[in-house]
C-alpha positions in Angstrom: -20.3 -7.3 -12.4 -19.3 -4.2 -10.6 -22.1 -2.0 -9.1 -21.2 0.4 -6.4 -24.9 0.9 -5.5 -24.9 -2.8 -4.1 -22.3 -1.9 -1.4 -23.6 -1.0 2.0 -20.5 -1.2 4.2 -17.1 0.5 3.7 -15.5 -2.5 5.4 -14.8 -5.6 3.2 -12.1 -7.5 5.3 -12.7 -7.1 9.1 -10.0 -7.6 11.5 -10.2 -9.2 14.9 -8.2 -8.8 18.2 -5.8 -11.4 17.0 -5.7 -10.9 13.2 -5.3 -7.5 11.4 -5.4 -6.6 7.8 -3.3 -3.7 6.6 -1.4 -1.8 3.8 -3.5 -2.7 0.8 -2.3 -2.8 -2.8 -4.8 -3.2 -5.7 -4.7 -4.3 -9.4 -7.6 -4.5 -11.7 -7.0 -7.1 -14.5 -9.4 -9.0 -16.8 -12.4 -7.6 -15.0 -11.2 -8.8 -11.4 -9.8 -6.8 -8.6 -6.8 -8.4 -6.9 -5.8 -7.1 -3.5 -2.7 -7.8 -1.6 -2.1 -6.8 2.0 -0.2 -7.3 5.3 -1.9 -10.0 7.5 -0.7 -9.4 11.1 -1.1 -12.1 13.8 -0.8 -11.0 17.4 1.5 -13.4 19.3 0.2 -14.6 22.9 3.2 -13.2 24.6 3.4 -9.9 22.7 4.6 -9.0 19.4 3.4 -10.2 16.0 4.0 -12.2 12.8 3.2 -10.8 9.4 2.9 -12.2 6.0 1.6 -11.2 2.7 -1.9 -12.3 1.5 -4.3 -11.9 -1.4 -8.0 -11.7 -2.0 -9.9 -11.3 -5.3 -13.4 -10.0 -6.3 -15.3 -9.4 -9.5 -18.1 -7.3 -7.8 -16.5 -5.8 -4.6 -19.2 -7.7 -2.7 -18.0 -11.2 -2.6 -14.3 -11.7 -2.0 -12.1 -14.9 -1.8 -10.6 -16.2 1.4 -7.2 -14.7 2.1 -4.4 -16.7 0.4 -0.8 -16.4 1.9 1.8 -15.4 -0.6 4.8 -15.5 1.9 5.2 -18.1 4.7 3.0 -17.4 7.7 5.2 -17.1 10.8 8.5 -16.1 9.1 10.2 -13.6 11.5 11.1 -11.4 8.5 7.6 -10.2 8.6 6.9 -9.8 4.9 4.5 -7.0 4.5 3.4 -3.7 2.9 3.0 -4.7 -0.7 3.3 -1.3 -2.6 1.8 -2.3 -5.9 2.1 -4.7 -8.8 3.3 -3.4 -12.2 3.9 -5.0 -15.7 7.3 -5.5 -17.0 7.4 -7.2 -20.2 6.1 -10.7 -19.8 6.3 -10.4 -15.9 4.3 -8.9 -13.1 6.5 -7.3 -10.5 5.4 -6.8 -7.0 7.3 -4.5 -4.5 7.1 -5.4 -0.8 9.2 -5.1 2.4 10.5 -7.0 5.4 9.5 -5.7 8.9 11.6 -7.6 11.5 10.8 -6.6 15.1 12.6 -7.2 18.4 11.1 -10.0 20.6 7.6 -9.0 21.7 7.9 -5.7 19.6 5.8 -4.1 17.1 8.0 -1.6 15.3 10.4 -2.9 12.6 14.1 -2.5 13.4 16.9 -1.1 11.3 17.0 -4.2 9.1 13.7 -3.4 7.3 14.4 -3.6 3.5 12.6 -3.5 0.2 12.2 -6.4 -2.2 10.6 -7.4 -5.4 8.9 -10.6 -6.5 8.0 -11.6 -10.2 5.2 -13.7 -11.6 4.0 -14.7 -15.1 0.4 -15.5 -14.0 -0.2 -13.6 -10.8 -0.5 -17.0 -9.1 3.0 -18.2 -8.6 5.7 -15.8 -7.3 9.4 -15.9 -7.4 11.5 -15.7 -4.2 11.9 -12.0 -3.0 14.9 -10.2 -4.4 16.5 -7.3 -2.6 15.6 -4.0 -4.1 18.9 -2.0 -4.1 17.4 1.5 -4.4 20.5 3.2 -3.2 22.6 1.8 -6.0 24.7 -1.3 -6.6 27.6 0.3 -4.8 25.8 0.5 -1.5 25.8 -2.8 0.5 22.7 -3.9 2.2 23.9 -2.8 5.7 24.5 0.7 4.4 21.1 1.0 2.9 19.4 2.1 6.1 15.9 1.3 7.3 13.4 1.6 4.5 9.8 0.6 4.3 6.6 1.0 2.1 7.9 0.8 -1.5 5.9 1.9 -4.6 6.8 1.5 -8.3 5.7 3.9 -11.0 6.6 4.2 -14.7 7.7 7.7 -15.8 4.8 9.7 -17.4 7.1 10.8 -20.4 9.6 8.0 -20.8 8.2 4.5 -20.7 11.7 3.0 -20.3 12.2 4.8 -16.9 10.9 3.6 -13.5 10.7 5.4 -10.3 10.5 3.9 -6.8 9.1 5.8 -3.7 9.8 4.6 -0.2 9.7 5.7 3.4 13.1 6.9 4.4 13.8 10.5 5.5 10.3 11.5 4.4 9.8 9.8 1.0 12.9 8.9 -0.8 13.0 8.5 -4.6 15.2 6.3 -6.9 15.1 5.6 -10.5 16.0 2.6 -12.9 15.8 1.6 -16.5 15.4 -2.2 -15.7 13.9 -2.5 -12.1 17.2 -4.0 -11.1 19.9 -1.4 -11.2 18.9 1.8 -9.3 20.1 5.3 -8.7 19.2 7.4 -5.7 17.6 10.7 -6.8 16.5 12.6 -3.7 13.7 13.1 -1.2 10.9 15.3 -0.1 8.8 15.8 3.1 6.1 13.3 3.1 4.2 10.6 5.2 4.3 6.9 4.9 2.6 4.4 2.5 3.0 6.4 -0.6 1.1 5.5 -3.7 1.4 7.3 -7.0 -0.2 7.9 -10.3 -0.3 10.4 -13.2 -3.2 12.9 -13.7 -3.2 15.9 -16.0 0.5 15.6 -16.8 1.5 15.7 -13.2 2.6 13.1 -10.5 0.2 12.7 -7.7 1.5 11.0 -4.6 -1.0 9.9 -1.9 0.6 9.6 1.5 -0.3 9.1 5.2 1.2 11.7 7.5 1.8 11.1 11.2 -1.7 12.4 12.0 -4.8 10.6 10.7 -6.1 10.3 7.1 -4.3 10.7 3.9 -2.8 13.6 1.9 -2.1 14.4 -1.7 1.1 15.9 -3.2 1.5 17.0 -6.8 4.7 17.4 -8.8 5.4 18.1 -12.5 9.0 16.7 -12.2 9.3 14.8 -8.9 11.6 17.6 -7.7 9.2 20.2 -6.7 6.0 19.4 -4.7 3.0 21.2 -3.5 0.0 20.1 -1.4 -3.0 19.3 -3.7 -5.6 18.6 -1.0 -5.9 21.6 1.4 -7.2 19.2 4.1 -6.5 15.6 4.9 -8.7 12.9 3.4 -10.5 11.5 6.5 -13.6 9.8 5.0 -15.6 8.6 8.0 -13.0 9.2 10.6 -13.4 9.5 13.7 -17.0 8.4 13.6 -16.2 5.0 12.6 -15.4 2.9 15.7 -13.4 0.4 13.6 -11.1 3.2 12.5 -11.1 5.6 15.5 -7.5 4.9 16.3 -6.2 5.6 12.9 -7.3 5.7 9.3 -4.3 5.4 7.0 -2.3 3.6 4.2 -4.6 4.7 1.3 -3.7 3.4 -2.2 -5.6 4.6 -5.4 -6.8 2.4 -8.2 -7.7 4.1 -11.4 -11.0 2.3 -12.5 -12.5 5.2 -14.5 -12.6 3.0 -17.6 -14.0 -0.1 -16.0 -17.9 -0.7 -16.6 -19.8 -0.4 -13.4 -17.1 1.7 -11.8 -15.9 4.8 -13.6 -14.2 6.2 -10.6 -10.9 6.2 -8.7 -11.1 3.5 -6.0 -9.4 4.1 -2.6 -8.4 1.1 -0.4 -7.0 1.8 3.0 -7.1 0.4 6.6 -8.6 1.6 9.8 -7.5 0.6 13.3 -9.7 0.2 16.3 -9.1 1.4 19.8 -8.4 -1.7 21.6 -7.0 -1.3 25.2 -3.6 -2.7 25.6 -3.1 -3.5 21.9 -0.5 -1.8 19.7 -1.9 -0.2 16.5 -0.4 -2.9 14.4 -2.5 -5.6 16.0 -5.6 -3.6 16.9 -8.2 -5.3 14.6 -7.1 -3.4 11.6 -9.7 -3.7 8.9 -9.7 -3.0 5.1 -12.1 -0.4 3.7 -13.2 1.2 0.3 -14.1 4.6 -0.8 -14.3 6.3 -4.3 -14.0 9.5 -6.2 -14.4 11.1 -9.6 -11.8 13.8 -9.0 -9.5 12.7 -6.1 -10.9 15.6 -4.0 -14.4 14.7 -3.1 -14.8 11.2 -1.7 -17.7 8.8 -0.9 -18.2 5.4 0.4 -20.7 2.6 0.9 -23.5 3.7 3.3 -22.7 7.4 3.1 -25.8 9.5 3.4 
């Protein structure tokens, strides 16, 4: 059973100098929180290998051992699960590849978006390329793109939106999650997550600087800053997040007994000499809010 008063530490999956946990995506179903994330392993000679992994909890205190969803060691570096949505009888997860040069840490121009499907959240299909630029654009012409996120339209339940990092945040739409049309873009950071509140779209994003920001839009054409200051939580006082606090994603748990709040999952990276941010003991953390403006977390005075 969920009880936020039982939590004493904002960290719940702690990274090490060789294994980092990043880019969380969350789903609350049947009284259980499922969390998917990037698991990065530093290679001895430099560089990294990434795969998707999952943990679960029914109380936010005890979590299962990370379970790989994509093959560990795959050079495509499957990573950054945006979210999981319901489409008929299927669950659909969006994710990305992040291939890097030898001994490198930054994904190259072949980074692309994909989806996987599942009937039971246990067994997933092979990833399928997400052609967010339209069927007429071949894979090579799509350009580098990362950090996908899917959202059903607030007024039309047959319409889907996909947000992804390319030229700020780019936006595409679809009626079936298979055939897409590019719509436009706006200035924005990375790791966008989205929800609907009070008849508007809210986009949480991570700008180049530390912390997260919130954009609001009535129509996904016109945007305004909703939070006048970045959401920094305990940064920079937390040593485990002093290098960067980023990649926040919001889970609406306002109707769940024992919660009644918006949950915010994110990762923080430590300052480890000689380590790239992607393999600097990145750790997953938790905070919550009633209004998406004021935030608290376990152990906050």
